[in-house]
C-alpha positions, 0 to 999 in steps of 0.5 A: 388651585385647581379649575374647580376654586377658581374665581369666575370670568378670571383668566387662569393659566394651566399649570399641570393636569392631573390626568393618566391616559385616555381622559388627558388625550380627549382633555388634550383634543378639547383645548386644556393643555398646559400653557391655556389660557382657561376661564369659568364662565359658571358653576352649578351644583360643582360642573364648570362651564369653561371658555378656553380657546373661543369654545365653551366646554363643560366638566364635571367637578371630578375633572375641574378639581385635576387641573391645576391652574394659575392667575395671570 
C-alpha cells in the first residue's frame, strides 16, 4: 500500500520509494529511505503529517502516493 492509504497512528516500514533523482535525494535527507519506520500523524485534504526518525514532516499527496509501505 502507499503512504497516503496508511492508517493514522500505525507504524509502517518503507518498502520502496518510486521517485527519481533530486526529489529522492531530498526525501532521503529527511529520513525517507527504504527500511525506515514511519507513521501518519494526521491527514488534511490529502496532505499528510508523518512522524519519521523522531521528527514530524509534512508531505503532499503526490509524494505520499509514491512511497510504498507495509505494516511492521
